[in-house]
N, C-alpha and C positions, 0 to 999 in steps of 0.2 A: 636264715638263708632261703633263697627262693629255689623251688624245685626246678630241675631241668625240664624244659618244654620240648618233649620229643616230637610232638606234632608240629610245632613251628619249625624245628630243626629239619624234619622231614620235608615240609613245604619248601623251605629255603633250599634244600638240596636239589629238589626237582626244578625249581624256578631259577636258581642261580648256577647250578653245575650241570644238570642233565639236559634241560631244554636248550641252553646256549650251545650245546654240543650237537645240535640239530637232531635230537631225539624228540620227534613230534608225534609219534604214533600214540594215539590216545589210550589204546588198550595197554601199552607198555607203561605209559605215565600213570594210569589208574592202578596198575599192578604195583609199581614202585610206591605209590602212595598208600596202598593197602597192606603190603607185606612189612611187618615191623622189623626193619634192618638191625635195630638195636638188640633184638633178641637172638641174632645170629653171630654177633662179634663176641670175642672173649670178654668176660665181665669187666676186666680192668680197662678195656677200651670202649666200653659202652657209650660214653659221652662223645667219643670220636667217630661213632658209627656213621655220621652224615658228613664228615669232613672229606676234603678232597685229597685223601691219603690212602695208600695200600696198608691194611691192617695186618700185623703179624698174627698168624695162626699157630705157629710152632712148626718144627721140623724144617725151617727155612721157607715155609709156604706163606703166602699172603692172601688176604681177601682183596679182590680187585677194587679199584676206585669206583665210586658210584656212576660216574659218567661213562666209564668203560662197560660197566654191566649194562647200562642203559642202551648203549650203542650195540652191544652183542645181542641183547633182546630184540631190539628193533630190526637188526640185520637178519636174524633168524626167522622173524615173522611167523612165530608158532601160532597155529590155528587150533581151535577147540577140538578138532577131530585128530590132530597129530600125535604121533608116537615119537618120544624124544629119548635119545641117549646122550647122557652127560658124562663125559670122561674127566673125572676130577671133582668130587662132591665138595671138597673144601669145607667151608663153614656151613653149607647147605642153604645159603641165601639165594643164590642163583637158581638152585634146585626148586626152591620154594616158588620163585617168580615163574620158572618154567611150568610148574605144576599148576599154577593159576591160569596160565595161558593155553596150555595144551591138554589132550585127553589123558596122557599117561607119561611118566618119566621113569627111565631106568638110569640110575646114577651110580657109577662105580669109582671108588677111590682106592688107591693102593695102600693108604694108611687106615687100619681098622678103627682107630680112635676117632678119626674124622667121620667115618661112616656111622659109628655108634652115637656120637655127639649130634649129628645131623638127624639121626632117626628120632632122637628125643625131642629135638626142636620142631621138626615137622609134624610129629604126633601131637605135640602141645598146641600147634596151630590148625589141627584138624585136617592136614593134608594127607589123604589116604590114596592118592593116585600115584604114589612114588614107591618104586622098588629099589632099595638100597643094597649094594654089594661091595664087599671088600675084595679087592683083586687088581690084576693088572689088565686093563683094557687097551693097552697100547697096540695090540694086534686084533682089535675088534672085540665084540662081546655078543656071542650068541649067533644063531643062524638067521634071525629075522632082519627085515629091512625096516629102517627108520625114516621118518619124514624130516627130522631135525637131529643133527649131531652137534653138540657143543663140546669142544676140546679146550678145557679152561686153563691148561698149562701150555708152555711152548715146547715145540718139538723141532728137530733138525730137518725133517722132511715129512711129507704127508704119506701115511701108510696106505697102500692101495686098498687094503681091507676096509678102511673107513669109506672110501669112495663106493666100494662094492656093497657096503652096508646101507647105503642110501637108497630109498625107493625113488622112482621116477619123480622128478620135481623136487626131490629132498634137498635140504641145505645143510652144508657143513661149515661151521665156523672154526677156525684153527689159526694159531700163530706159529709161523715157521721161521727159522733162522737160528743164529747164534748171536748173543749180545756182542756188540751194540747194534748189529744189523738184523732186524727182525721185521717181519711183515704180517699183518693180520689178513687172512683171506676168507672170502665167502665163496664156497664152491657149490654150484647147483648141478644136480644130475639131470641132464636133458635127454639122455638116450640110454640104451641098455649097454653100450660099450663104454 
């Protein structure tokens, strides 16, 4: 039996799923090529890591499809000096990608087992610019301002505290609404109000 070729699968994921979704930012594509997605999915789904599917993580949560993750990363345009807040650590894959693109990431998940599993995966990949926390960040996290905020789950409305947690020029990605009507938003803070 032939061994599964993860590198070829990753290449095909980028070229056949992500790039056709107009993800053309080379830093994002390089990050997706470098971070081993298969290490962040539950073991039983490892060979599906590069498929055009949302992968179950447990507790009713899923890992986003690769093309959606690529679009989120491109929209947020994280720079090497940016401070990032991620609300919803999940598998830790998007966290790892953000950690490669930005200076630091604070990631918060309401499920402690997700936080702990992500901690182990991120450590195994030498990503030490991430602070992981178990808790509820639905009303913001800390007093600092962030350049990038990624809310990885859907909400019924944008909490004002997330807008206020953005620094000037900061970007917030969030999905708002209730199924079946939901909308992905990218909010940029352009002034102090």
